[in-house]
N, C-alpha and C positions, 0 to 999 in steps of 0.2 A: 463173916463171909456171906455173900449173897447166896440165896438158894438157887438151884439150877432151874432155868426155864426150859432148857432142852437137855435131854439125856438119852443117848443112843448106845445100845450095847449089841455087839456082834451083828451089826446091820449088814444085810446082804440083798443085792438086787440082781436078778437074772432076767434076761430077755430070751424068749424061745422062738425059734422058727422051725420049719419042718425038718431041718437037718441037724441042728445043734442048739445048745444053750450058750449064751454069751453072758459072762459074769461082769457086770458093770461096777459093782461094789462088793467087797469081800471083807467080813470081820471088822467093820468100822465101829469103833467105840470111842466116845468122848462126851464131855459135858460142857454146856455153855451156861455161865452164871447170868442171872437176871441183871440187866443194866450194863452188860459188857459189849465190847465191839470186837468182833472176830472176823478175820478174813480167811477165806478158803481158796487156796491156789492150786494150780496144777496145769500141765499142758493139755492140749486137745486130746480127748480120749482117756483122761485120767479118772473120770467119774464125778467131777465137780458139778456138772449140770444135773446128773442123776441124783446126787446128794441134795442139791438145792430142791429138786422136785419132791423128794421125800421129806426134808425138813420143813418145806413150805406147805405141806399137806396137799400137794397136787397129785401124789402117787403113794402107793403103799409098798413096803419092803416085801421081798420074797420070804425073808426070815429075819430073826433078831427082834429087839424090842425098842420102842420109841415112847418116851414119856415127854409130853409137852405141857408145860405149865401145871405140872402135878398130876396130869391125867395120862394113864396108859392108853395110848391111841392105836396101838398095834393092830387091833382087830376092828377098828372103826369101819363102818360102811362108807361108801362114797358120799352119801347124803350127810352123814355125821361129820366127815372130814370137811365137806363144803361149808357146813354151818360154822364149824370151829374156825375155818379159814376166813370166812367173811367177818367174824367178830374179833379175832385176835391176831390177824396177820396182815401186813401191808407189803406190796411188791413194787419194786422199781426195776424196770427192764432196760436193757441197752437200746432197744428200738423204740422206747417211749410208750408205744401201744396206746396212743391217744386216739379218740374218735375224730374222724375227718369232718370238716365243715361244721365244727362244734366249738363253742366258746370255752375259754379257760374255766369259767364257773361251771358250765354243764359237764365238762370233763371231770372236774374234781368232785362234783355231786354224785357221779355215777355209782360208786360203791354204796352210797346211802340208800339207793333204790333197792338194794338187795338185803338191807338190814331190817330185821324185825324189832330191833331194840331202840331205834332212833326215830322219833316222830317226824313226820314230814315238815311240820312247822319249824323244826330246828335246822333243816337242811341248808338253807341259804346262809345262816349265821355260821354254822360249822364250816361250810366250804370257804366262806370269806376269811375266817380265822386261819384255816390251813393255807390259803393263798397268801395271806399276810405273812405267815411264818416263813415262807420261802421268798419273800420280797417281790411279789408280783401283783400287789394290789392295783397298781397303775395299768395292768394289762387284763384285768379281771373279765372284761366283756369282749376282749379280742378273740378272733378265731384262732385256733391253735396253728393254722397254716401261716399266720402272720408273725409267728415267733421264731427266734433263733433256736438252734439245737440246744444250747444251754438253758434257754427259757423253757423249752418243751420238757427238758428233764426236770426242771424245778416244778413244773405243773404235775409231772408224774409223781414227784415226791409229795406234793400237796395232796394228791389223790390217795397216796398210800397212808397219809396221816389222818385223813378226814374221819375215819371211824375210831380213831384213838387206839390203834393196835398195840399189843404188847411187844411184838417183834416186827422189824422191818427187814425184809430180804432184798438186797440190792444186787442184781445180776449184771455185772460189767457196766455199772452206771456211767462210767466215763469213756466207754469204748468208742462212742461215736462223736466225741467232743474234742475240741482243741484243748491245749494244756490249760489255758486261762479258765475256760468254762469248767473243765474237769476239777480244778482246784476249788472253784465256787461250790460245786456239787459236794466235794469231800468236806468242805467247811460246814455245809448245812447238815450233813450226816453226823459229823463230829459234834456239832452243837446239839442236835436232837439226842445224841447219846449222853453227852456230859451234862447238859442243862435240863433236859426233860426226862432223862432216865430211860430212854428207849433202848432196847436191845437191838443191835444192828449186826446182821450177818451179811458180809460182803463177799461176792464171788468175783474173782478177777484173775487175770494172768499177768498183770503188771505189778512188779515189785514196788514201784513208786506209789502206786495206789494202795496196795496192801499195807504199806508201812504207816498209813494213817490209822490203822487198827491197833488194838492193844496186843493182839495175839494172832498168829498165823498158823493155820493147819494146812499142810501141804499133802496133796494126794499124788499117787503115782500108780498106774495100773490098778485102780480100784481099791488101793490100800493106803492107809496113812503112812506117809514117808517121814514126816516130822510134825511136831506140835510144840511151838515155842512162843514165848512172849517177845514182843518187838522191843529191841534194845534201844534204838534211837528213833522213837516214834515221831512222825512228821505231824505238824499242826498247820492246817490250811486256814487262810483268812479269806472271807468273802467280801467283795465290794458291795454286795446287795443286802446281806443279812448280817446283823451284829448280835 
């Protein structure tokens, strides 16, 4: 059995204002094995976005423990979390979050500029390889504004890949796409998981999207409602990437 790349125990997150404390996550405990594909589902307000921020090293829990890639990061400082995030985590967001008036190549190279581990001499080659991996080599010098929504999301995946992270967090990656483009994105994520061994954590409210994962963790009111393997897993085929 693969060792766990993510392990959280009794994770709790509270937000405080002048009047009261709001509990966004309460007693959340689970493990994610290295090389697995897990979807996290839940309605609006269930805590899934808060959980993504904690798992993706964007925020710290109020209490509980978090082991990431064998490290107990519960008490890491903001700078330590940022360093770990830059080296070992990739993000794909619903809104793409690409730089305006910037080429595909420059968008994909962006994370490399914050890396102390990858020499600048390797940036262009790494970016080109990541762009090829998502089937966009023919658009490498195009401005991101010239791309379709599905192509922009593929650029976002290439950007997430360029530092060779251990985990890819995909936050509603098909939410702004038509069904055909969405299937292409899910095909790429499945291939990265199955052929390249990337751990993929998918946040979604769509059952049809979640069923491309191996396992679904469902949240409700900040707690785990269910945690089950996908019985009839969907396989997506991409017309761009084989």
